[in-house]
N, C-alpha and C positions, 0 to 999 in steps of 0.2 A: 504494500500500500504506500509506504513512504518512498519506495523506489519509483513508483508511478508519479508521485508528486515531484520528486527530484528530476525525473526525466522531463516532465512538462515544464518545470522551471528552467532547466537547461535548454529546452527547445525554444522557449521565449527569448532567452538571452542570446542564444546562437543566431536565431533569425534576425533579431535586431542588430546584432554585430555584423551579420552578413549583408544587411541593407544599409549600413552606416555610410558607405562611400557612394551610394546611388544619389544622383541629383534629386533634390526635393521637387523641383519643378516638373519633372517627367511624370506624367500620369501612368496608369497601368497600360502597358503595351506589350506586344509580342517580344520586342527587343529587350524590355526590362525583364520579362520572364526568362528569356534565354540567358541574360546576364546573371540572373539569380541561380539558374541551374548550373552555370559554369563556376559558381562560387562554392568552394568546398565547405566553408563555414555554414552557409545557408542550407546546403544539402544535409549537413550533419544535424542542423536544427530540425529540419523536416523529418529526418530519420529518427531523432530522439522523440519527436512528437508522436510518430506512428508507433514506435516501441512502447512509449508511455501509455497510449491508448490500449495496446494489447495487454500490457501488464495490469492496467486498471481493470480490463475485462476479466482477466484471470483472477484477480483479487476478488471481484464481485462474485465469481462462480464458486470460489472456495471459502468465502467468508460471508458474513451478513452485511448487507448494504448499509445498515445502521452503524457499522463499525468502519467500513471502507470509506464512505463519503466524507465523514468528518476529517479523517486523516489527510484527505486530499487538500484540505485547507492549508497544510504546511507548504503547499506550492508557493504561496505568497511570500513567506519569509525566505524560502530558498531562492526565489526569483530576486528579491531585494538584495540578498547577500551576494549572489552570483553576479548580478548586474553591477553592483558596486565594485566588485573585483575586476570584471571584464572591462568596464569603462573607467576604472580608476577614480571612482567617486567615493567620498566619505559619507558613511551612513550617519545621519544625525542621531543624537541621543534620544530624541522623541520616537524615532522609528525603532531603535533598539528596545525601548520600553514597550512599544506596540507588539513587537515580535515576542518579547518575554510574556506579555499578558495573553497573547494568543496561544502561546505554548502551554502556559499554566492552565488556561481555560480548556484547551483541548485535552490535556492530560487528565484534568478533573472529570470531564465528560466521559472519556474512555474508561477511567477507573469506575465511575458510577455504572456505566453500561455493562462492563465485564462483571462487576460485583452482583448485578441483578440478573445474571444469566442463570 
């Protein structure tokens, strides 16, 4: 479950990194699509997204959806941390506090769900 969230977060960051050098003025076109397909970082991002969907599907089939879906929320902090690393940005203290609160809330929810099984 966490692997699917990490793959989805990686996919988001890799796709954004892969499109970073594209001109903003160019709208969607066949040339832009060809440029993206030739970009290994973007292709890796698409691959991570597809594998993340497969892992998510497997997690849903082997576990209860009530446990799988909340864990996918961890994609947000993973994306924030990975993006800060990939784009060399500093994560503000407020964002770290939000990540911490989300993690504590998720852990609490999962402990309650598992205890009630």
